[in-house]
C-alpha positions as CSV (number, residue, x, y, z in Angstrom):
1,D,153.6,116.9,203.0
2,D,149.7,116.1,203.1
3,R,149.5,114.4,200.1
4,P,148.2,110.5,200.3
5,H,150.2,107.9,199.3
6,V,149.3,104.3,198.8
7,T,151.5,102.0,200.4
8,D,149.3,98.6,200.4
9,F,146.3,97.5,198.2
10,G,145.1,95.1,200.4
11,L,143.6,97.8,202.5
12,A,142.1,99.3,199.3
13,K,138.3,98.2,200.0
14,Q,135.0,99.7,200.6
15,I,134.5,100.1,204.4
16,D,130.5,100.9,205.8
17,Q,130.0,103.2,208.8
18,S,129.6,100.1,210.9
19,H,132.8,98.7,210.2
20,S,135.9,100.0,212.3
21,L,139.5,99.4,210.5
22,M,141.1,99.7,214.2
23,R,139.3,96.6,216.1
24,T,141.7,95.1,218.6
25,G,143.5,92.1,217.3
26,S,142.8,92.8,213.4
27,I,145.2,92.5,211.0
28,L,145.8,95.6,208.6
29,G,147.7,94.9,205.6
30,T,149.1,92.1,203.5
31,P,151.1,89.4,205.4
32,A,153.4,88.8,202.4
33,F,154.4,92.4,202.4
34,M,154.1,93.3,206.2
35,P,157.2,94.2,208.2
36,P,157.8,92.1,211.6
37,E,157.4,94.9,213.6
38,Q,153.8,96.0,212.2
39,A,152.6,92.4,213.2
40,A,154.1,92.6,217.0
41,D,152.5,96.2,217.2
42,A,151.2,98.4,214.8
43,S,151.0,101.6,216.9
44,S,155.1,101.6,216.9
45,I,155.7,101.6,213.0
46,D,157.0,104.7,210.8
47,G,158.2,105.3,207.5
48,R,160.9,102.3,207.5
49,A,157.8,100.0,207.7
50,D,157.2,101.4,204.0
51,V,160.6,101.3,203.0
52,Y,160.0,97.4,204.1
53,R,157.3,96.9,202.1
54,L,158.7,98.6,199.1
55,G,161.8,96.0,199.5
56,C,159.1,93.1,199.2
57,T,157.6,94.3,196.7
58,L,161.0,94.8,194.4
59,S,161.4,91.0,195.5
60,M,158.0,90.6,194.3
61,L,159.0,92.3,190.9
62,L,162.1,90.6,190.3
63,T,161.9,87.2,191.4
64,G,157.9,86.7,190.7
65,S,157.4,86.0,194.7
66,P,157.2,88.1,197.9
67,P,160.3,87.5,200.0
68,Y,158.7,85.1,202.4
69,S,155.8,82.2,201.8
70,G,154.2,80.5,204.4
71,K,150.8,78.2,204.9
72,G,148.4,81.0,206.6
73,T,149.0,84.2,207.8
74,M,150.9,83.5,210.9
75,A,153.3,81.5,209.2
76,K,153.9,84.1,207.0
77,L,154.1,86.6,209.8
78,M,156.7,84.7,211.4
79,A,158.8,84.0,208.3
80,H,159.0,87.8,208.2
81,R,160.7,87.8,211.9
82,N,162.4,84.7,212.0
83,D,163.6,83.3,208.0
84,P,166.8,84.6,206.9
85,I,166.6,87.4,204.6
86,P,166.5,85.7,201.2
87,S,169.2,86.9,198.6
88,L,168.0,88.6,195.2
89,C,171.1,87.2,193.4
90,A,170.2,83.5,194.6
91,A,167.0,83.7,192.6
92,R,168.1,85.8,190.1
93,P,171.6,85.3,188.9
94,D,171.6,88.6,186.6
95,A,170.4,90.8,189.5
96,P,173.6,93.1,190.3
97,E,174.8,92.7,194.0
98,W,174.6,96.3,194.7
99,L,170.7,95.8,193.8
100,D,170.7,92.6,196.2
101,H,172.5,94.9,198.9
102,I,170.1,97.6,198.9
103,F,167.4,94.9,199.1
104,R,168.6,93.4,202.0
105,K,168.8,96.4,203.9
106,M,165.3,97.5,202.8
107,V,164.1,94.4,204.3
108,A,166.5,94.4,207.6
109,K,164.3,92.7,210.2
110,E,165.2,95.6,212.8
111,P,163.7,98.9,211.5
112,R,167.1,100.9,212.9
113,D,169.1,98.5,210.3
114,R,166.9,99.8,207.3
115,Y,166.9,102.9,205.3
116,S,165.6,106.0,207.1
117,S,163.5,107.0,204.6
118,M,162.6,106.3,201.0
119,N,164.7,109.1,200.1
120,R,167.9,107.2,201.2
121,V,166.5,104.2,199.2
122,A,166.3,106.7,196.0
123,E,170.0,108.1,196.6
124,A,171.0,104.1,197.3
125,L,169.5,103.3,193.8
126,E,170.6,106.1,192.2
127,R,174.4,105.8,192.8
128,G,174.2,101.8,193.1
129,E,176.2,101.6,196.4
130,Q,179.1,99.9,194.7
131,L,179.9,99.1,191.2
132,S,179.2,95.8,189.7
133,R,182.3,93.6,188.4
134,G,181.7,94.0,184.8
135,Q,181.5,97.8,185.6
136,L,184.7,97.7,187.4
137,I,186.0,95.5,184.5
138,G,185.0,98.6,182.1
139,I,186.5,101.4,184.2
140,A,189.8,99.0,184.6
141,A,190.3,98.5,181.0
142,G,189.4,102.4,179.9
143,A,192.1,103.5,182.7
144,G,194.7,100.8,181.2
145,A,194.1,102.2,177.7
146,A,194.3,105.6,178.9
147,L,198.0,104.8,180.7
148,L,199.2,102.7,177.6
149,A,198.3,106.1,175.4
150,L,199.9,108.5,178.0
151,M,202.8,106.1,177.9
152,A,203.1,106.1,174.4
153,L,202.8,109.6,174.0
154,L,205.5,110.3,176.4
155,A,208.0,107.5,174.8
156,Y,207.2,109.4,171.3
157,L,208.3,113.1,172.9
158,V,211.1,111.8,174.7
159,C,212.6,110.5,171.5
């Protein structure tokens, strides 16, 4: 849509005319938020890389740390590729399971396993992808109360 989007503050620095961002072997981005495919071949990334970065940001916001850690840039990059996807619920027991499910899909190792766009992420967040247990109990209690009221009404009308 021809509008600029900020995706990584790690690139926000002044660059003079003699400096090229695209030097061979240079890493563009913040390793703590970099999708595995970007570390392997930055020319092959698409919008699903932004979905991954947003998932990493979600982890940072909810848990206080990025999903993967390591000592040094290479260790962090390898953790994104090789370590199991962490659980938000393990770090934050108060996080709903549906949010953990969305997070895990956002930071899937393979781009094809992630949401295809930010619109899909927004849709998933809006509908919650599944109801939490507390919501299910509330719905069941409401349905039970409505059923009891209906039965009482029927009993009154029959008698």
